[in-house]
C-alpha positions as CSV (number, residue, x, y, z in Angstrom):
1,M,0.0,0.0,0.0
2,K,1.3,3.5,-0.9
3,T,0.5,6.7,0.9
4,L,1.3,10.3,0.2
5,E,2.6,12.1,3.3
6,L,2.4,15.9,3.5
7,K,4.6,17.2,6.3
8,F,4.1,20.7,7.8
9,L,5.5,22.7,10.7
10,N,3.1,24.0,13.2
11,E,3.3,27.1,15.5
12,E,5.5,25.1,17.9
13,S,7.9,24.1,15.1
14,K,6.8,20.5,15.4
15,I,6.2,18.3,12.3
16,V,2.6,17.3,11.6
17,T,1.9,14.7,8.9
18,I,-1.3,14.4,6.8
19,S,-1.4,11.0,5.0
20,M,-3.5,10.1,1.9
21,D,-3.9,6.6,0.5
22,N,-3.3,5.5,-3.1
23,P,-1.6,8.6,-4.5
24,I,-1.5,9.3,-8.2
25,E,1.9,8.4,-9.7
26,P,4.1,9.8,-10.9
27,A,3.7,12.5,-8.2
28,D,3.2,16.0,-9.6
29,S,5.4,18.1,-7.4
30,A,3.9,21.4,-8.6
31,A,0.4,20.2,-7.7
32,I,1.5,18.9,-4.3
33,N,3.3,22.2,-3.6
34,Q,0.2,24.2,-4.5
35,A,-2.1,22.0,-2.4
36,M,0.2,22.4,0.6
37,D,0.2,26.2,0.1
38,T,-3.6,26.1,0.0
39,I,-3.9,24.0,3.2
40,I,-1.7,26.6,5.0
41,A,-3.5,29.6,3.5
42,Q,-7.0,28.4,4.3
43,N,-5.9,27.2,7.7
44,A,-7.6,23.9,6.8
45,F,-6.2,21.8,9.7
46,Y,-5.3,22.3,13.3
47,S,-2.8,20.4,15.4
48,S,-2.3,20.3,19.2
49,G,0.8,22.5,18.6
50,G,-1.2,25.2,16.8
51,D,-1.9,26.1,13.1
52,F,0.3,24.9,10.3
53,V,2.7,27.7,9.4
54,S,5.0,26.2,6.8
55,K,5.7,23.3,4.5
56,H,8.3,20.8,5.7
57,S,8.3,18.0,3.0
58,A,6.3,15.5,1.0
59,R,6.9,11.9,0.2
60,I,5.4,8.7,-1.0
61,V,5.7,5.8,1.3
62,E,5.2,2.2,0.4
63,R,4.4,-0.4,3.0
64,N,4.5,-4.2,2.4
65,V,2.8,-6.5,4.8
66,F,3.3,-10.3,4.7
67,D,1.1,-12.5,6.9
68,I,2.9,-15.4,8.5
69,V,0.7,-18.5,9.1
70,I,1.4,-20.0,12.5
């Protein structure tokens, strides 16, 4: 399973992550950058450390899970 992680800094300078499943690939860095700007400008999310104040990073993470029969 792949997820897109958008990482922001909040008012306490702590990293806050928003994750979205099944991102479109290849990732459009311009669209992601614009979306992150919009999230900050519209104050769309709040964290325990305050509002989001800046972008930190974005990445696609892939996780593989294999069940073991016991």
